N, C-alpha and C positions, 0 to 999 in steps of 0.2 A: 600571323595574327599578333597584334600588339599585346603587351603584358596587361594592359589596363584599358577597359572600355567604360568610361563614365556615361551614364544616361542610356545604356544599352536597353532596348525594349525587347524583352524576352517573353514569348507567349508560353504560359504555363497552364496546364490543366489542373484545376482544383476541384476536389471531390464535392465540396459544397461551399458556397459563398453566401455569407449572411449579410443581407442588406436591410437594415431596419428590422422588421419582424418576419421578413420573407426569406426562405431558403431556396436557392437555385442549385440544383444538382448538376454536376458535370458541366460547369460553365467555364469557357475560356476567358481569361483575363490577362492583361499586360501589366507587368510590374517593372519599375525602374530598379535595376540592380547594377552592381559593380563586380567585375571579375578581377581578382587579385591573385598574384603568385604567392602562395602561403607555404612556409616551412612548418612541418609538423614534428614536434619533439616529443618522444615517448620516454619518460624517465631519463631525460637529459640527452637522449640519442635521437638524431634526425633520421627518420625512416621514410618520410614522404615529402615531396615537394610538388605541388600541382596547383592549377588554377581553380579557385573556389569562388562561390557566390557570396557576396556581402549584400544583405538586404535589411534595411532598418537597423543597422548596427549589429546584426546577428550574422554569424558565420555558418554557412550551410555546406556540408561535406558529404561524401558518399559514406553511408552507414556501414556498408560491407567492408570497404577498405579501412575505415577507421577502426572497426572492431578487429579486423585481421592484424593490423599493426599494434593493437593493444594486447594481442595474444589471445583473443576471444573468438569463438565460433560465431558465425552470423547466419541466421535463417529468416527469410521473409515468407509468411503464410498469406498469400493473396486472398484466400477464401475468407479467413477471419480477420484480414487486415491487421495482422500482428507481426511485429519485428522482434525476433529473439536475439539477444546478445548474450553469449555464453550458452549454458545448457538449455536445450529446448525441452520443455516439459510436455507431457501428454495432455489429453483433453481433461479439463477440470471445471469446477464451478466454485466461485467464491462463496464461502459459508454465509457471508452477510447478504448474499443475493437470494438465499434459500429461505422460504417461510419456516419459522420455527414452530414447534409444537406447543410450547408453553414456556413461561418464565416465572420464577419465584424471586421476590426481592424483599430485602429488609434494610431500610435506611440507605437505599441505593437506587441508581437509575442506569439502564442500559443505553448505549449509543451505538449507532451503526454507521461505519465509514467515515465519520467525523464527529467531533464534539459539537453538540448543538445546545443552545440555551433552552432549558426546559420551560415551557409556557409560550415560546415563540420559535417554532421549528424552522423559520426562515433565517434566524439569527445565529450564525455559527461563531463561537468565540475561538479565535486562533486556528480554527479549521482542522487540519489533518492530525491523525494520531502520530506521535513521535516518541521514539525510545532511543536514548543516548544519541540525540541529534540526528537520528535517521527517521525520515518522514515516510509515512505509508498512506496510500489512498484507499485501502480496503481493510476492514476488520471489525471487531466488536470490542467495545470498551465498557467497563463498569466504573461508575463514579460514586464515591461516598458522598451523598447529597445533603444530609441533614446537619444543621448547625448544632454544635456542641455534642456531636456523637462521634465516637472514635471507631465505630464499626461500619462496615458496609458489606452485606452478604447478598449474593445473587447467583441464581443458576438459570441456565437456558438449555432446552432440550430440542433435539431434532429427530424426526423419524426418517432414518436413512433407508430402511426397508431392504437392506442387503445390496444396495445398488452401487456401493463405492468400495474401492480397494485400499485407499490410504488417505490420511489427513495430514497436511503439512502447514507450517506457519511459524510464527515467533510470538513469544509472550514476554511481558516486562511491564515495568512501571512507567507510565507516560511522563514525559518531560514537564507537563503542566503541573504535576505534583511531585517533582523530583526532590523537593526539600521536605516532604512529609516524613515525620518520624515513625509513622506506622507502616509496617511491611504488608505486602500482599502475596497471596498464593493463588494458584490455579490448579484444579484437579479435573482430569478427564475420566469419565465413567462410560464404558461400553457395555450395554445390556446388563447393567447392574454390577459390573466388575471394574474396579479401579485399574486403569492402564497407564496412568501417568500422574505424578504429583510433583509440583515445581519446587517445593520447599519455599522458604521465605525470600521475597525479593524486595529490594529497596530502590529508590530513585537513583539513577546514575549507573545501575548495574547494566551490563550488556544484555541484549535480548537472548532468551533461551530458545533454541531451535526445537520445533515439534515435528516429529515424523512417526506417525502411529498407523499400525495396521488396522484397517476398517473392514477387512474381508468378512462378509456375512453379517456384519453388525446391523441390527434392526433399529436400536435407539441409542443416540449419543447424548450424554448429559455433561455439561461443562459447568463447574462450580468456581466462582470467583469469591475470594474472601480477603477482607482487609480488617485487621484488628490490632490495636496497640494501646499504649498508655497515654498518648497525647490526644486529648479531646478536641484540640483545635486544628489538628492535621487532617486534611482530606486526601485520600489516596485514590488514584485513578489507575486501573489495570487494563492492559491491552492484550488482545489476541489478534495480531495483524497478519496480513497476507495469508489468511486462513483459506486453504484450498482443499476441496474434496476431489479426488481422482477416481 
């Protein structure tokens, strides 16, 4: 077999093909790809050399072999169609996908999974949550919303009803407000008892990891607070990758 086959027609099965507004499941399509001999360098050391697919300028490789050569475990769950690189976690639900019991807000607005312009839910400005240049697809954010106000207070409650064992995630100041002079804090309260308080956080701080025991907890309350001396600074606080196990 030659090292390179330009214009090779390879039949690939794609789970869903979007054509216009119609979705066709399990459709076979032919794609023009190129096979190239690629050297893979991991931290400056060559660990793999193999033929790989180039399609539309993108390199496609075996996820399992790439993870292995990176020193990571790899697991694919066909039932949930989820690929795990590194530690495989148990069954979980994203907190942002669960209906909350109630919210209380003062000069603030909650956002779920991305920052959205209030008044136009279809218009997202800059999209994902981001802490210290790390972007996240899931989470809850509190935005100090009102002009010439240096405070933003908000709490959100969930009825867990003793169904979960632990809560994990990361908290921090979103990069959208990293230059704000006003700090933010997050407090977690389980059945009326404080179980975690973040202390003050500022933009540019690395995210703080959350790993809390939720065994037997009936109600979870999360309090976001931003308060400072600068009336022109708006602080946005994130609780990202929030998962209930």
